[in-house]
N, C-alpha and C positions, 0 to 999 in steps of 0.2 A: 511850663508851657501851657497856654490855654488851649491849644489845640494842635493837630498835626496837618502840616500843609504838605502838598506834594513836593517831592525832592527833584530839584532840576540840576541836571549835570550840564556844565559849560566849559568850553575851551577857550583860551585866550588866543584867538586867532587874529584879533585886531591890533595886536601890539607891535609897535614899530621896531625897527633894528637899531636903537639908540643905546647907549651905555646904562640906560636906566629901565631896562626891559621888566625887572623883577618888580619894581614900583609900578609901572604901567599895568602890568599883569594883574596885580593884587587891587589897583585902583579900579580897573574894569570889572573885576570879580564884586567888589564893594558896591559900585555903581549899579550893576544888575541886581545885587541883593536889595539895595534900597529901593529900586524902581519896582521890584516885586513884593516889598514889604515883607522881606524874607531875612533870615539869618545867615551869615556866611560861615560854612563848616570848613575847617582846616584838616590837614592830614598829618600834622605833625605827631610823632609818637614819643614814646618815652625816652628813647635813645637821643633823638634830636633834641629834645627839652633839656635833658640833663647835661648833654654835651655843649648845648648852645649853638648848634650848627643849623640854625634857620635865620632867615633874613628879617631884618627890621619890618619890612614891609608886610610879612605874613602874620605879624601880630594883630592885624585887623580882623583875623577871624575870631568869630565870637563863640564858637563851639569847637572843641578839640576831642572827639570822641575816642582817639586812638592815644591820646596823651599818658595813659597810664599802661601802656602795651609795648614791650620790647620789640624793636624792629625785626630780630631774628624771628620772634613769634609770629609777627605780621607775614613775614616771607613764608613762613611754614604753613600759615592758614591759606595764603594765596595759591600755594602749591595744592594743598588739599581741596580746595573748592575749584581749581582748575582754571585759575587766571592765567591767561597766556605768558608763556615764557618771555616774549618780546617786552611785555608790561613789567614783569618782575626783574628783568635783566636791566631795564632802564633805571631802577632804583639804585643799581650798583656803580652807575656812572657818575663822575664828578659833575657837580653843578655849582660853580663857583659864586654865581649870582645868589643862590640860596645858603651859602656860606659852607659849602661841601668842597673842600680841596681835592685834587686828584690822589694825593697821597692817603687820605682818609677813605676815599673810595676804593683804594686798592686793599684795604683791610676788610676781612671778613666781618659781616654784622655780629657773628657769634664771638669774636674776639673782643670787639668793642663793647658788646653787651656784658660780656663776662667781667670786664674791666670795671664797667660803670656799676654793675651789680655788687661787686666785691666792695667798692667804695661806699655804697649805700647800705651795706650790710645784708644784702639779698643773696639768695643762691639760686643759681639757674640750673635746669636739669643737665643741659649739654655744656659743660666747662671747656672752654678752649682758652686757655690762659695766653695772654699777650707775652711777646719777647720783651726783653729790657728795652730795646730800641723802640718797639711799639708802644710800650708803656709810657716811655719818656714823651714820645710824639703826642700821645692822648693826654698826658698831664699838661703839655703846653697848650693844647687846645682848650682843655678845660680852664686853664689860667686866663688864656686870651679872652674867653666868652664868659668869664665869671660874673662880669657887670650885668648880663642879662638875667641872673637869678633875682635880681633886685628891681626889675622893671615891671611896671611903671613905678617911676619915683613918686612918693606922696608923702605929705608931713605927717608926723608922729601924733 
């Protein structure tokens, strides 16, 4: 980066209530970034990246500073720095528009992270192993979203 610009926080308050809210939200963020000659920063983390539980629309973000950080670590850091509980609790709610079904939202982050870390050969400090049913469910999500690991498609 050639220089550091001010960080602008924005909310998608102009999104209509159509079935394409996620697309509209990211479109609004991208439009604002282009108008400001800025880059769009996303909040996708390592857990979401590996599991593929992010929307196609969120791929317009040009920078993902949390992409190598587990969701459980982010939540722990939020608690440490005093992020209000209302905000961290919202991360536990299902967000189907972003690819996060309710059944997944009901699983503790530590269980999901432990499962994913074991698949990738990593070890986490707090090991909370998934049950057989949870593991089957997580494997089905991985299978369903596996195509995202190869996006964008490009010629060899």
